[in-house]
N, C-alpha and C positions, 0 to 999 in steps of 0.2 A: 409399090416401091419395095425393093429388096431390103431385107434386114441386114444390118452391118454386124459382122462378127468382129468384135474388138480384139480377139486373140489373134486374128489374121493380119492386123494392121502392123506396119513397121513401127519400130520404137519411137520414131520422130513424132508420132501422134500421142504419145503418152505424156501427160502433164508433168509427172514427176521427173521424167527425163529432161523436160524443158526447164524446170526450176533450177537445177544444178548449174547449167551454163549461165543462166540469168544472174544468179547471186555471185558466181565466181567472176563474171565479167564486170559487174558494176559495184561490188562491195568487197571490202577487206574484212578479215576476221580479227577481232580484238578480244583477248581474254582478260577479264577483270574479276578480282576477288571482292565480294561484297559481304557486308554483315548479314547474318541470318534473317534479321528483321526486315531488311530491305528486299532480300530475295523472296521472303514470304509475301510482302506487299505486291511485288511484281507478279508472282505466281497467281495470287488471288485476283489481281486486276486482269491478268491474262485469261484466267478461267471465266471470270465474270463477263468480259467483253468478247470472249471467243476469238482472241488474237494470239499470235505467238508471243513468247516472252521477248524475242528480239524486237518485234514491232512496238511493244510497250516501252522497252528501253530506248529505242530510237525516238519515240514521241517525247519521252521525258527529257532526253538530251536536247532535242530541238526546242522544247519549251524553255529549258535552262539557258540555252543560247539566246533566246528571245528576251529573257529578263536582263541579261547584260546589255543588250542593245537598248532596252527601255531605260536603264540607268543613265546611259549616255544622253538620251533624249531629255530626261529629267534634269541632268546637269546643264544641258544647253538652255533649258527653260529658265534656270536661275543664274546663269553665267554673269548677267549684268549686275547681280547683287553681291557677287563674291568680291570681297575687299572693299565694300562700300561703307563700313562702319568707321567713323572718324575717331581718331585718338588712340588707335592701336598700332603697335609696331608692325612694320612691313614684313618682318621675319617671324611673326608669331607662331606659325606652324612648326618652324624649325627650333624655336627656343621657348616653347611654352612653359617648361619647368622654371626657367630663369624668370620669365615674366610673372608667373604665379607667385614665385618666392618674393619678388619685389612688391607685390600687392598685398602680401601677408596671407594669401589663401592657404588653408591647410594647417595653419599654426594654431596652437591652443590659445584661447582667449582668457584673459583674466576675469575672475569672478567678482 
């Protein structure tokens, strides 16, 4: 079998040439300013896992998006309990200060 000379191959066979069109076609660039502590964490994780910083940030963003979905699932789980306490006003969330004032909450007690 003949030995392949990599220097004689056209540039289409070079992996680095293939990466640029892949990222440009499927991903947008976003510049974000982060605190130094967060950057240090991302860089350390990147080195430890041998991934690019971009991959680490993408994973963190996808995990964060999953937690908001999880909150909706948790809210759906307790939706039947919301508003089930008897004796409270229907607009308690909008007028909580007025309600607490009528109950005497937060006022100094006599000794």
